[in-house]
PDB file of N, H, CA, C and O in Angstrom:
ATOM      1  N   MET A   1      92.252 117.973  85.322  1.00  0.00           N
ATOM      2  CA  MET A   1      92.462 117.528  86.844  1.00  0.00           C
ATOM      3  C   MET A   1      93.460 118.338  87.400  1.00  0.00           C
ATOM      4  O   MET A   1      94.612 118.410  86.972  1.00  0.00           O
ATOM      5  N   VAL A   2      92.896 119.093  88.586  1.00  0.00           N
ATOM      6  H   VAL A   2      91.961 119.035  88.933  1.00  0.00           H
ATOM      7  CA  VAL A   2      93.892 120.008  89.171  1.00  0.00           C
ATOM      8  C   VAL A   2      93.573 119.733  90.750  1.00  0.00           C
ATOM      9  O   VAL A   2      92.450 119.567  91.228  1.00  0.00           O
ATOM     10  N   PHE A   3      94.719 119.724  91.393  1.00  0.00           N
ATOM     11  H   PHE A   3      95.630 119.859  91.005  1.00  0.00           H
ATOM     12  CA  PHE A   3      94.642 119.614  92.847  1.00  0.00           C
ATOM     13  C   PHE A   3      95.637 120.237  93.666  1.00  0.00           C
ATOM     14  O   PHE A   3      96.777 120.053  93.240  1.00  0.00           O
ATOM     15  N   PRO A   4      95.557 120.897  94.677  1.00  0.00           N
ATOM     16  CA  PRO A   4      96.431 121.583  95.259  1.00  0.00           C
ATOM     17  C   PRO A   4      97.782 120.657  95.868  1.00  0.00           C
ATOM     18  O   PRO A   4      97.460 119.499  96.136  1.00  0.00           O
ATOM     19  N   LYS A   5      98.936 120.927  96.072  1.00  0.00           N
ATOM     20  H   LYS A   5      99.197 121.867  95.855  1.00  0.00           H
ATOM     21  CA  LYS A   5      99.928 120.170  96.442  1.00  0.00           C
ATOM     22  C   LYS A   5      99.690 119.493  97.771  1.00  0.00           C
ATOM     23  O   LYS A   5     100.127 118.363  97.989  1.00  0.00           O
ATOM     24  N   SER A   6      98.932 120.250  98.745  1.00  0.00           N
ATOM     25  H   SER A   6      98.577 121.168  98.568  1.00  0.00           H
ATOM     26  CA  SER A   6      98.658 119.620 100.153  1.00  0.00           C
ATOM     27  C   SER A   6      97.747 118.635 100.160  1.00  0.00           C
ATOM     28  O   SER A   6      97.640 117.927 101.162  1.00  0.00           O
ATOM     29  N   GLU A   7      96.911 118.428  98.990  1.00  0.00           N
ATOM     30  H   GLU A   7      96.998 119.003  98.176  1.00  0.00           H
ATOM     31  CA  GLU A   7      95.827 117.444  99.099  1.00  0.00           C
ATOM     32  C   GLU A   7      96.370 115.965  98.422  1.00  0.00           C
ATOM     33  O   GLU A   7      97.448 115.871  97.836  1.00  0.00           O
ATOM     34  N   HIS A   8      95.619 115.071  98.576  1.00  0.00           N
ATOM     35  H   HIS A   8      94.743 115.147  99.052  1.00  0.00           H
ATOM     36  CA  HIS A   8      95.667 113.726  98.024  1.00  0.00           C
ATOM     37  C   HIS A   8      94.871 113.558  96.979  1.00  0.00           C
ATOM     38  O   HIS A   8      93.868 114.255  96.824  1.00  0.00           O
ATOM     39  N   LEU A   9      95.244 112.581  96.115  1.00  0.00           N
ATOM     40  H   LEU A   9      96.058 112.015  96.241  1.00  0.00           H
ATOM     41  CA  LEU A   9      94.311 112.150  95.133  1.00  0.00           C
ATOM     42  C   LEU A   9      93.230 111.344  95.544  1.00  0.00           C
ATOM     43  O   LEU A   9      93.321 110.558  96.487  1.00  0.00           O
ATOM     44  N   THR A  10      92.025 111.538  94.750  1.00  0.00           N
ATOM     45  H   THR A  10      91.951 112.176  93.984  1.00  0.00           H
ATOM     46  CA  THR A  10      90.827 110.877  95.207  1.00  0.00           C
ATOM     47  C   THR A  10      91.001 109.385  94.516  1.00  0.00           C
ATOM     48  O   THR A  10      91.769 109.060  93.612  1.00  0.00           O
ATOM     49  N   ASN A  11      89.968 108.527  95.287  1.00  0.00           N
ATOM     50  H   ASN A  11      89.344 108.792  96.022  1.00  0.00           H
ATOM     51  CA  ASN A  11      90.150 107.227  94.909  1.00  0.00           C
ATOM     52  C   ASN A  11      89.847 107.138  93.268  1.00  0.00           C
ATOM     53  O   ASN A  11      90.558 106.388  92.601  1.00  0.00           O
ATOM     54  N   ALA A  12      88.910 107.819  92.695  1.00  0.00           N
ATOM     55  H   ALA A  12      88.331 108.429  93.237  1.00  0.00           H
ATOM     56  CA  ALA A  12      88.569 107.969  91.302  1.00  0.00           C
ATOM     57  C   ALA A  12      89.775 108.278  90.410  1.00  0.00           C
ATOM     58  O   ALA A  12      89.963 107.772  89.304  1.00  0.00           O
ATOM     59  N   GLN A  13      90.555 109.149  91.005  1.00  0.00           N
ATOM     60  H   GLN A  13      90.402 109.560  91.904  1.00  0.00           H
ATOM     61  CA  GLN A  13      91.814 109.623  90.113  1.00  0.00           C
ATOM     62  C   GLN A  13      92.823 108.487  90.317  1.00  0.00           C
ATOM     63  O   GLN A  13      93.550 108.251  89.352  1.00  0.00           O
ATOM     64  N   ILE A  14      92.981 107.739  91.431  1.00  0.00           N
ATOM     65  H   ILE A  14      92.391 107.930  92.215  1.00  0.00           H
ATOM     66  CA  ILE A  14      93.900 106.717  91.554  1.00  0.00           C
ATOM     67  C   ILE A  14      93.454 105.524  90.605  1.00  0.00           C
ATOM     68  O   ILE A  14      94.310 104.886  89.991  1.00  0.00           O
ATOM     69  N   ALA A  15      92.050 105.222  90.490  1.00  0.00           N
ATOM     70  H   ALA A  15      91.355 105.740  90.989  1.00  0.00           H
ATOM     71  CA  ALA A  15      91.544 104.129  89.754  1.00  0.00           C
ATOM     72  C   ALA A  15      91.782 104.341  88.484  1.00  0.00           C
ATOM     73  O   ALA A  15      92.250 103.471  87.749  1.00  0.00           O
ATOM     74  N   ASP A  16      91.442 105.671  88.057  1.00  0.00           N
ATOM     75  H   ASP A  16      91.062 106.377  88.654  1.00  0.00           H
ATOM     76  CA  ASP A  16      91.679 106.164  86.536  1.00  0.00           C
ATOM     77  C   ASP A  16      93.274 105.889  85.991  1.00  0.00           C
ATOM     78  O   ASP A  16      93.596 105.438  84.892  1.00  0.00           O
ATOM     79  N   TYR A  17      94.120 106.279  87.047  1.00  0.00           N
ATOM     80  H   TYR A  17      93.858 106.645  87.940  1.00  0.00           H
ATOM     81  CA  TYR A  17      95.566 106.251  86.785  1.00  0.00           C
ATOM     82  C   TYR A  17      95.970 104.806  86.559  1.00  0.00           C
ATOM     83  O   TYR A  17      96.659 104.473  85.594  1.00  0.00           O
ATOM     84  N   VAL A  18      95.518 103.946  87.485  1.00  0.00           N
ATOM     85  H   VAL A  18      94.959 104.216  88.269  1.00  0.00           H
ATOM     86  CA  VAL A  18      96.093 102.524  87.738  1.00  0.00           C
ATOM     87  C   VAL A  18      95.350 101.740  86.425  1.00  0.00           C
ATOM     88  O   VAL A  18      95.915 100.785  85.891  1.00  0.00           O
ATOM     89  N   ASP A  19      94.086 102.212  85.977  1.00  0.00           N
ATOM     90  H   ASP A  19      93.628 102.988  86.411  1.00  0.00           H
ATOM     91  CA  ASP A  19      93.538 101.608  84.697  1.00  0.00           C
ATOM     92  C   ASP A  19      93.908 102.136  83.463  1.00  0.00           C
ATOM     93  O   ASP A  19      93.561 101.583  82.419  1.00  0.00           O
ATOM     94  N   GLY A  20      94.683 103.309  83.481  1.00  0.00           N
ATOM     95  H   GLY A  20      94.965 103.758  84.329  1.00  0.00           H
ATOM     96  CA  GLY A  20      95.280 103.818  82.317  1.00  0.00           C
ATOM     97  C   GLY A  20      94.068 104.674  81.363  1.00  0.00           C
ATOM     98  O   GLY A  20      93.973 104.667  80.136  1.00  0.00           O
ATOM     99  N   LEU A  21      93.287 105.321  82.256  1.00  0.00           N
ATOM    100  H   LEU A  21      93.365 105.327  83.253  1.00  0.00           H
ATOM    101  CA  LEU A  21      92.200 106.094  81.562  1.00  0.00           C
ATOM    102  C   LEU A  21      92.418 107.659  81.569  1.00  0.00           C
ATOM    103  O   LEU A  21      91.594 108.492  81.194  1.00  0.00           O
ATOM    104  N   LEU A  22      93.800 107.922  82.111  1.00  0.00           N
ATOM    105  H   LEU A  22      94.469 107.245  82.416  1.00  0.00           H
ATOM    106  CA  LEU A  22      93.968 109.307  82.129  1.00  0.00           C
ATOM    107  C   LEU A  22      94.458 109.930  80.728  1.00  0.00           C
ATOM    108  O   LEU A  22      94.936 109.196  79.863  1.00  0.00           O
ATOM    109  N   THR A  23      94.336 111.142  80.565  1.00  0.00           N
ATOM    110  H   THR A  23      93.948 111.738  81.267  1.00  0.00           H
ATOM    111  CA  THR A  23      95.096 111.715  79.398  1.00  0.00           C
ATOM    112  C   THR A  23      96.575 111.957  79.533  1.00  0.00           C
ATOM    113  O   THR A  23      96.988 112.234  80.660  1.00  0.00           O
ATOM    114  N   PRO A  24      97.338 111.896  78.637  1.00  0.00           N
ATOM    115  CA  PRO A  24      98.713 112.119  79.060  1.00  0.00           C
ATOM    116  C   PRO A  24      98.976 113.231  79.970  1.00  0.00           C
ATOM    117  O   PRO A  24      99.706 113.036  80.942  1.00  0.00           O
ATOM    118  N   ALA A  25      98.434 114.428  79.747  1.00  0.00           N
ATOM    119  H   ALA A  25      97.841 114.587  78.958  1.00  0.00           H
ATOM    120  CA  ALA A  25      98.503 115.562  80.720  1.00  0.00           C
ATOM    121  C   ALA A  25      98.058 115.148  82.020  1.00  0.00           C
ATOM    122  O   ALA A  25      98.815 115.339  82.971  1.00  0.00           O
ATOM    123  N   GLU A  26      96.876 114.577  82.210  1.00  0.00           N
ATOM    124  H   GLU A  26      96.260 114.421  81.437  1.00  0.00           H
ATOM    125  CA  GLU A  26      96.335 114.056  83.635  1.00  0.00           C
ATOM    126  C   GLU A  26      97.394 113.121  84.229  1.00  0.00           C
ATOM    127  O   GLU A  26      97.786 113.268  85.387  1.00  0.00           O
ATOM    128  N   ARG A  27      97.816 112.227  83.477  1.00  0.00           N
ATOM    129  H   ARG A  27      97.498 112.108  82.537  1.00  0.00           H
ATOM    130  CA  ARG A  27      98.829 111.160  83.885  1.00  0.00           C
ATOM    131  C   ARG A  27     100.164 111.817  84.439  1.00  0.00           C
ATOM    132  O   ARG A  27     100.768 111.400  85.427  1.00  0.00           O
ATOM    133  N   GLN A  28     100.545 112.925  83.647  1.00  0.00           N
ATOM    134  H   GLN A  28     100.054 113.263  82.844  1.00  0.00           H
ATOM    135  CA  GLN A  28     101.940 113.530  84.115  1.00  0.00           C
ATOM    136  C   GLN A  28     101.541 114.326  85.459  1.00  0.00           C
ATOM    137  O   GLN A  28     102.333 114.385  86.399  1.00  0.00           O
ATOM    138  N   GLN A  29     100.296 114.921  85.499  1.00  0.00           N
ATOM    139  H   GLN A  29      99.653 114.873  84.735  1.00  0.00           H
ATOM    140  CA  GLN A  29     100.009 115.514  86.859  1.00  0.00           C
ATOM    141  C   GLN A  29     100.062 114.566  88.010  1.00  0.00           C
ATOM    142  O   GLN A  29     100.604 114.888  89.067  1.00  0.00           O
ATOM    143  N   VAL A  30      99.487 113.364  87.812  1.00  0.00           N
ATOM    144  H   VAL A  30      99.047 113.103  86.953  1.00  0.00           H
ATOM    145  CA  VAL A  30      99.400 112.429  88.884  1.00  0.00           C
ATOM    146  C   VAL A  30     100.809 112.025  89.225  1.00  0.00           C
ATOM    147  O   VAL A  30     101.263 112.020  90.369  1.00  0.00           O
ATOM    148  N   GLU A  31     101.471 111.684  88.119  1.00  0.00           N
ATOM    149  H   GLU A  31     101.103 111.688  87.190  1.00  0.00           H
ATOM    150  CA  GLU A  31     102.861 111.146  88.468  1.00  0.00           C
ATOM    151  C   GLU A  31     103.677 112.099  89.101  1.00  0.00           C
ATOM    152  O   GLU A  31     104.511 111.748  89.936  1.00  0.00           O
ATOM    153  N   ARG A  32     103.490 113.423  88.739  1.00  0.00           N
ATOM    154  H   ARG A  32     102.813 113.708  88.061  1.00  0.00           H
ATOM    155  CA  ARG A  32     104.385 114.499  89.757  1.00  0.00           C
ATOM    156  C   ARG A  32     103.777 114.505  91.186  1.00  0.00           C
ATOM    157  O   ARG A  32     104.474 114.533  92.201  1.00  0.00           O
ATOM    158  N   HIS A  33     102.563 114.481  91.183  1.00  0.00           N
ATOM    159  H   HIS A  33     101.997 114.459  90.359  1.00  0.00           H
ATOM    160  CA  HIS A  33     102.063 114.139  92.751  1.00  0.00           C
ATOM    161  C   HIS A  33     102.651 113.079  93.498  1.00  0.00           C
ATOM    162  O   HIS A  33     103.007 113.231  94.667  1.00  0.00           O
ATOM    163  N   LEU A  34     102.782 111.874  92.787  1.00  0.00           N
ATOM    164  H   LEU A  34     102.494 111.751  91.837  1.00  0.00           H
ATOM    165  CA  LEU A  34     103.165 110.760  93.408  1.00  0.00           C
ATOM    166  C   LEU A  34     104.638 110.749  93.759  1.00  0.00           C
ATOM    167  O   LEU A  34     105.052 110.051  94.684  1.00  0.00           O
ATOM    168  N   GLN A  35     105.389 111.474  93.071  1.00  0.00           N
ATOM    169  H   GLN A  35     105.053 112.041  92.320  1.00  0.00           H
ATOM    170  CA  GLN A  35     106.806 111.811  93.350  1.00  0.00           C
ATOM    171  C   GLN A  35     107.012 112.263  94.792  1.00  0.00           C
ATOM    172  O   GLN A  35     108.031 112.046  95.446  1.00  0.00           O
ATOM    173  N   ARG A  36     105.866 112.954  95.238  1.00  0.00           N
ATOM    174  H   ARG A  36     105.038 113.131  94.707  1.00  0.00           H
ATOM    175  CA  ARG A  36     106.279 113.702  96.522  1.00  0.00           C
ATOM    176  C   ARG A  36     105.227 113.383  97.562  1.00  0.00           C
ATOM    177  O   ARG A  36     105.162 114.024  98.611  1.00  0.00           O
ATOM    178  N   CYS A  37     104.358 112.336  97.253  1.00  0.00           N
ATOM    179  H   CYS A  37     104.410 111.816  96.400  1.00  0.00           H
ATOM    180  CA  CYS A  37     103.258 112.048  98.207  1.00  0.00           C
ATOM    181  C   CYS A  37     103.320 110.509  98.487  1.00  0.00           C
ATOM    182  O   CYS A  37     102.907 109.738  97.621  1.00  0.00           O
ATOM    183  N   SER A  38     103.780 110.078  99.568  1.00  0.00           N
ATOM    184  H   SER A  38     104.116 110.704 100.271  1.00  0.00           H
ATOM    185  CA  SER A  38     103.955 108.569  99.879  1.00  0.00           C
ATOM    186  C   SER A  38     102.648 108.073 100.231  1.00  0.00           C
ATOM    187  O   SER A  38     102.402 106.869 100.156  1.00  0.00           O
ATOM    188  N   VAL A  39     101.899 108.811 100.562  1.00  0.00           N
ATOM    189  H   VAL A  39     102.099 109.789 100.623  1.00  0.00           H
ATOM    190  CA  VAL A  39     100.406 108.410 101.036  1.00  0.00           C
ATOM    191  C   VAL A  39      99.681 107.987  99.671  1.00  0.00           C
ATOM    192  O   VAL A  39      99.061 106.926  99.596  1.00  0.00           O
ATOM    193  N   CYS A  40      99.780 108.762  98.739  1.00  0.00           N
ATOM    194  H   CYS A  40     100.284 109.623  98.800  1.00  0.00           H
ATOM    195  CA  CYS A  40      99.056 108.244  97.591  1.00  0.00           C
ATOM    196  C   CYS A  40      99.833 107.287  96.766  1.00  0.00           C
ATOM    197  O   CYS A  40      99.202 106.588  95.974  1.00  0.00           O
ATOM    198  N   ARG A  41     101.209 107.157  96.854  1.00  0.00           N
ATOM    199  H   ARG A  41     101.721 107.725  97.498  1.00  0.00           H
ATOM    200  CA  ARG A  41     101.859 106.005  96.173  1.00  0.00           C
ATOM    201  C   ARG A  41     101.524 104.802  96.843  1.00  0.00           C
ATOM    202  O   ARG A  41     101.504 103.791  96.140  1.00  0.00           O
ATOM    203  N   ALA A  42     101.245 104.683  98.102  1.00  0.00           N
ATOM    204  H   ALA A  42     101.262 105.504  98.672  1.00  0.00           H
ATOM    205  CA  ALA A  42     100.812 103.651  98.858  1.00  0.00           C
ATOM    206  C   ALA A  42      99.436 103.088  98.476  1.00  0.00           C
ATOM    207  O   ALA A  42      99.127 101.899  98.564  1.00  0.00           O
ATOM    208  N   GLU A  43      98.562 104.188  97.995  1.00  0.00           N
ATOM    209  H   GLU A  43      98.812 105.153  97.924  1.00  0.00           H
ATOM    210  CA  GLU A  43      97.307 103.908  97.768  1.00  0.00           C
ATOM    211  C   GLU A  43      97.280 103.363  96.225  1.00  0.00           C
ATOM    212  O   GLU A  43      96.462 102.518  95.864  1.00  0.00           O
ATOM    213  N   VAL A  44      98.176 103.884  95.427  1.00  0.00           N
ATOM    214  H   VAL A  44      98.841 104.571  95.720  1.00  0.00           H
ATOM    215  CA  VAL A  44      98.361 103.385  94.090  1.00  0.00           C
ATOM    216  C   VAL A  44      98.919 101.821  94.040  1.00  0.00           C
ATOM    217  O   VAL A  44      98.663 101.043  93.120  1.00  0.00           O
ATOM    218  N   ARG A  45      99.658 101.535  95.096  1.00  0.00           N
ATOM    219  H   ARG A  45      99.867 102.166  95.843  1.00  0.00           H
ATOM    220  CA  ARG A  45     100.204 100.181  95.080  1.00  0.00           C
ATOM    221  C   ARG A  45      98.985  99.276  95.687  1.00  0.00           C
ATOM    222  O   ARG A  45      98.949  98.134  95.229  1.00  0.00           O
ATOM    223  N   SER A  46      98.223  99.530  96.415  1.00  0.00           N
ATOM    224  H   SER A  46      98.252 100.458  96.787  1.00  0.00           H
ATOM    225  CA  SER A  46      97.179  98.768  96.962  1.00  0.00           C
ATOM    226  C   SER A  46      96.052  98.665  95.847  1.00  0.00           C
ATOM    227  O   SER A  46      95.370  97.640  95.844  1.00  0.00           O
ATOM    228  N   HIS A  47      95.801  99.681  94.872  1.00  0.00           N
ATOM    229  H   HIS A  47      96.356 100.513  94.876  1.00  0.00           H
ATOM    230  CA  HIS A  47      94.791  99.419  93.891  1.00  0.00           C
ATOM    231  C   HIS A  47      95.418  98.478  92.932  1.00  0.00           C
ATOM    232  O   HIS A  47      94.691  97.616  92.439  1.00  0.00           O
ATOM    233  N   ARG A  48      96.599  98.524  92.618  1.00  0.00           N
ATOM    234  H   ARG A  48      97.191  99.224  93.018  1.00  0.00           H
ATOM    235  CA  ARG A  48      97.324  97.737  91.656  1.00  0.00           C
ATOM    236  C   ARG A  48      97.130  96.105  92.262  1.00  0.00           C
ATOM    237  O   ARG A  48      96.671  95.246  91.510  1.00  0.00           O
ATOM    238  N   ILE A  49      97.466  95.821  93.477  1.00  0.00           N
ATOM    239  H   ILE A  49      97.839  96.519  94.088  1.00  0.00           H
ATOM    240  CA  ILE A  49      97.382  94.709  94.179  1.00  0.00           C
ATOM    241  C   ILE A  49      95.952  94.201  94.067  1.00  0.00           C
ATOM    242  O   ILE A  49      95.734  93.019  93.802  1.00  0.00           O
ATOM    243  N   LEU A  50      94.975  95.082  94.267  1.00  0.00           N
ATOM    244  H   LEU A  50      95.153  96.042  94.483  1.00  0.00           H
ATOM    245  CA  LEU A  50      93.512  94.635  94.229  1.00  0.00           C
ATOM    246  C   LEU A  50      93.175  94.237  92.866  1.00  0.00           C
ATOM    247  O   LEU A  50      92.601  93.181  92.602  1.00  0.00           O
ATOM    248  N   ARG A  51      93.584  95.195  91.918  1.00  0.00           N
ATOM    249  H   ARG A  51      94.050  96.052  92.133  1.00  0.00           H
ATOM    250  CA  ARG A  51      93.224  94.806  90.397  1.00  0.00           C
ATOM    251  C   ARG A  51      93.832  93.508  90.031  1.00  0.00           C
ATOM    252  O   ARG A  51      93.259  92.808  89.197  1.00  0.00           O
ATOM    253  N   ARG A  52      94.889  93.140  90.551  1.00  0.00           N
ATOM    254  H   ARG A  52      95.354  93.709  91.229  1.00  0.00           H
ATOM    255  CA  ARG A  52      95.792  91.767  90.047  1.00  0.00           C
ATOM    256  C   ARG A  52      94.843  90.616  90.836  1.00  0.00           C
ATOM    257  O   ARG A  52      94.576  89.532  90.318  1.00  0.00           O
ATOM    258  N   ARG A  53      94.459  90.956  91.942  1.00  0.00           N
ATOM    259  H   ARG A  53      94.677  91.837  92.362  1.00  0.00           H
ATOM    260  CA  ARG A  53      93.530  89.824  92.613  1.00  0.00           C
ATOM    261  C   ARG A  53      92.146  89.666  91.933  1.00  0.00           C
ATOM    262  O   ARG A  53      91.662  88.546  91.767  1.00  0.00           O
ATOM    263  N   ILE A  54      91.632  90.586  91.615  1.00  0.00           N
ATOM    264  H   ILE A  54      92.024  91.496  91.750  1.00  0.00           H
ATOM    265  CA  ILE A  54      90.475  90.684  90.911  1.00  0.00           C
ATOM    266  C   ILE A  54      90.621  89.884  89.585  1.00  0.00           C
ATOM    267  O   ILE A  54      89.877  88.938  89.328  1.00  0.00           O
ATOM    268  N   ARG A  55      91.686  90.335  88.695  1.00  0.00           N
ATOM    269  H   ARG A  55      92.290  91.104  88.904  1.00  0.00           H
ATOM    270  CA  ARG A  55      91.955  89.596  87.451  1.00  0.00           C
ATOM    271  C   ARG A  55      92.062  87.995  87.645  1.00  0.00           C
ATOM    272  O   ARG A  55      91.455  87.159  86.977  1.00  0.00           O
ATOM    273  N   ARG A  56      93.064  87.722  88.820  1.00  0.00           N
ATOM    274  H   ARG A  56      93.557  88.402  89.363  1.00  0.00           H
ATOM    275  CA  ARG A  56      93.241  86.399  88.959  1.00  0.00           C
ATOM    276  C   ARG A  56      92.121  85.610  89.413  1.00  0.00           C
ATOM    277  O   ARG A  56      92.102  84.415  89.121  1.00  0.00           O
ATOM    278  N   GLN A  57      91.183  86.122  90.088  1.00  0.00           N
ATOM    279  H   GLN A  57      91.199  87.094  90.325  1.00  0.00           H
ATOM    280  CA  GLN A  57      89.843  85.401  90.544  1.00  0.00           C
ATOM    281  C   GLN A  57      88.975  85.283  89.397  1.00  0.00           C
ATOM    282  O   GLN A  57      88.259  84.284  89.315  1.00  0.00           O
ATOM    283  N   ARG A  58      88.939  86.264  88.404  1.00  0.00           N
ATOM    284  H   ARG A  58      89.520  87.076  88.470  1.00  0.00           H
ATOM    285  CA  ARG A  58      88.073  86.163  87.315  1.00  0.00           C
ATOM    286  C   ARG A  58      88.626  84.984  86.497  1.00  0.00           C
ATOM    287  O   ARG A  58      87.891  84.052  86.170  1.00  0.00           O
ATOM    288  N   PHE A  59      89.964  85.037  86.161  1.00  0.00           N
ATOM    289  H   PHE A  59      90.561  85.794  86.427  1.00  0.00           H
ATOM    290  CA  PHE A  59      90.603  83.958  85.354  1.00  0.00           C
ATOM    291  C   PHE A  59      90.364  82.473  85.991  1.00  0.00           C
ATOM    292  O   PHE A  59      90.129  81.460  85.332  1.00  0.00           O
ATOM    293  N   ARG A  60      90.463  82.549  87.282  1.00  0.00           N
ATOM    294  H   ARG A  60      90.654  83.371  87.817  1.00  0.00           H
ATOM    295  CA  ARG A  60      90.206  81.269  87.971  1.00  0.00           C
ATOM    296  C   ARG A  60      88.663  80.752  87.605  1.00  0.00           C
ATOM    297  O   ARG A  60      88.419  79.695  87.022  1.00  0.00           O
ATOM    298  N   ARG A  61      87.852  81.541  87.984  1.00  0.00           N
ATOM    299  H   ARG A  61      88.051  82.399  88.457  1.00  0.00           H
ATOM    300  CA  ARG A  61      86.274  81.363  87.672  1.00  0.00           C
ATOM    301  C   ARG A  61      85.934  80.964  86.355  1.00  0.00           C
ATOM    302  O   ARG A  61      85.062  80.107  86.212  1.00  0.00           O
ATOM    303  N   GLN A  62      86.618  81.570  85.167  1.00  0.00           N
ATOM    304  H   GLN A  62      87.326  82.266  85.284  1.00  0.00           H
ATOM    305  CA  GLN A  62      86.480  81.284  83.921  1.00  0.00           C
ATOM    306  C   GLN A  62      87.076  79.819  83.670  1.00  0.00           C
ATOM    307  O   GLN A  62      86.461  79.022  82.961  1.00  0.00           O
ATOM    308  N   THR A  63      88.135  79.535  84.197  1.00  0.00           N
ATOM    309  H   THR A  63      88.635  80.182  84.772  1.00  0.00           H
ATOM    310  CA  THR A  63      88.795  78.163  83.946  1.00  0.00           C
ATOM    311  C   THR A  63      88.095  77.140  84.455  1.00  0.00           C
ATOM    312  O   THR A  63      87.883  76.100  83.831  1.00  0.00           O
ATOM    313  N   ARG A  64      87.592  77.434  85.918  1.00  0.00           N
ATOM    314  H   ARG A  64      87.765  78.279  86.425  1.00  0.00           H
ATOM    315  CA  ARG A  64      86.555  76.279  86.300  1.00  0.00           C
ATOM    316  C   ARG A  64      85.347  76.250  85.463  1.00  0.00           C
ATOM    317  O   ARG A  64      84.883  75.137  85.212  1.00  0.00           O
ATOM    318  N   LEU A  65      84.751  77.311  84.982  1.00  0.00           N
ATOM    319  H   LEU A  65      85.128  78.215  85.186  1.00  0.00           H
ATOM    320  CA  LEU A  65      83.616  77.044  84.149  1.00  0.00           C
ATOM    321  C   LEU A  65      83.769  76.376  82.895  1.00  0.00           C
ATOM    322  O   LEU A  65      82.881  75.717  82.352  1.00  0.00           O
ATOM    323  N   SER A  66      85.065  76.589  82.395  1.00  0.00           N
ATOM    324  H   SER A  66      85.785  77.124  82.836  1.00  0.00           H
ATOM    325  CA  SER A  66      85.230  75.933  81.140  1.00  0.00           C
ATOM    326  C   SER A  66      85.559  74.438  81.321  1.00  0.00           C
ATOM    327  O   SER A  66      85.460  73.658  80.374  1.00  0.00           O
ATOM    328  N   ARG A  67      85.931  74.070  82.480  1.00  0.00           N
ATOM    329  H   ARG A  67      86.012  74.704  83.250  1.00  0.00           H
ATOM    330  CA  ARG A  67      86.187  72.522  82.802  1.00  0.00           C
ATOM    331  C   ARG A  67      84.723  71.831  83.126  1.00  0.00           C
ATOM    332  O   ARG A  67      84.614  70.605  83.166  1.00  0.00           O
ATOM    333  N   MET A  68      83.725  72.623  83.330  1.00  0.00           N
ATOM    334  H   MET A  68      83.814  73.618  83.298  1.00  0.00           H
ATOM    335  CA  MET A  68      82.645  72.036  83.787  1.00  0.00           C
ATOM    336  C   MET A  68      81.930  71.206  82.535  1.00  0.00           C
ATOM    337  O   MET A  68      81.956  71.698  81.407  1.00  0.00           O
ATOM    338  N   PRO A  69      81.314  69.967  82.777  1.00  0.00           N
ATOM    339  CA  PRO A  69      80.620  69.337  81.619  1.00  0.00           C
ATOM    340  C   PRO A  69      79.519  70.158  81.011  1.00  0.00           C
ATOM    341  O   PRO A  69      78.646  70.758  81.639  1.00  0.00           O
ATOM    342  N   LYS A  70      79.669  70.110  79.716  1.00  0.00           N
ATOM    343  H   LYS A  70      80.378  69.623  79.206  1.00  0.00           H
ATOM    344  CA  LYS A  70      78.415  70.841  79.103  1.00  0.00           C
ATOM    345  C   LYS A  70      77.339  69.840  79.179  1.00  0.00           C
ATOM    346  O   LYS A  70      77.497  68.646  78.924  1.00  0.00           O
ATOM    347  N   THR A  71      76.077  70.471  79.596  1.00  0.00           N
ATOM    348  H   THR A  71      75.948  71.441  79.803  1.00  0.00           H
ATOM    349  CA  THR A  71      74.897  69.737  79.695  1.00  0.00           C
ATOM    350  C   THR A  71      73.823  70.328  78.621  1.00  0.00           C
ATOM    351  O   THR A  71      74.025  71.370  77.997  1.00  0.00           O
ATOM    352  N   GLY A  72      72.802  69.625  78.506  1.00  0.00           N
ATOM    353  H   GLY A  72      72.638  68.779  79.013  1.00  0.00           H
ATOM    354  CA  GLY A  72      71.864  70.094  77.593  1.00  0.00           C
ATOM    355  C   GLY A  72      70.827  70.951  78.423  1.00  0.00           C
ATOM    356  O   GLY A  72      71.103  71.212  79.594  1.00  0.00           O
ATOM    357  N   PRO A  73      69.681  71.384  77.884  1.00  0.00           N
ATOM    358  CA  PRO A  73      68.738  72.285  78.453  1.00  0.00           C
ATOM    359  C   PRO A  73      68.030  71.485  79.509  1.00  0.00           C
ATOM    360  O   PRO A  73      67.643  70.336  79.298  1.00  0.00           O
ATOM    361  N   LEU A  74      67.864  72.138  80.689  1.00  0.00           N
ATOM    362  H   LEU A  74      68.178  73.071  80.860  1.00  0.00           H
ATOM    363  CA  LEU A  74      67.183  71.440  81.772  1.00  0.00           C
ATOM    364  C   LEU A  74      65.453  71.391  81.532  1.00  0.00           C
ATOM    365  O   LEU A  74      64.776  72.393  81.304  1.00  0.00           O
ATOM    366  N   HIS A  75      65.044  70.317  81.616  1.00  0.00           N
ATOM    367  H   HIS A  75      65.594  69.503  81.802  1.00  0.00           H
ATOM    368  CA  HIS A  75      63.694  70.263  81.555  1.00  0.00           C
ATOM    369  C   HIS A  75      63.002  69.865  82.920  1.00  0.00           C
ATOM    370  O   HIS A  75      63.426  68.963  83.642  1.00  0.00           O
ATOM    371  N   PHE A  76      61.894  70.636  83.193  1.00  0.00           N
ATOM    372  H   PHE A  76      61.549  71.369  82.606  1.00  0.00           H
ATOM    373  CA  PHE A  76      61.151  70.443  84.443  1.00  0.00           C
ATOM    374  C   PHE A  76      59.717  69.787  84.238  1.00  0.00           C
ATOM    375  O   PHE A  76      58.992  69.571  85.209  1.00  0.00           O
TER     376      PHE A  76
END
């Protein structure tokens, strides 16, 4: 992963960073960029907030489904 100092990270790079999918070398490059780029830092924060909301929503949905009464097969 190489990018000029004047450019911003792509959405894919930010998502991979937030999801922990980068190699150690890639992660180090991204973190160096984030030290000097407030725009990308804000994007990383937004991605993290979005990921947390998605996880919470999935958990709530699973909890609701697990509380539903179990029924047998439907016959028509």
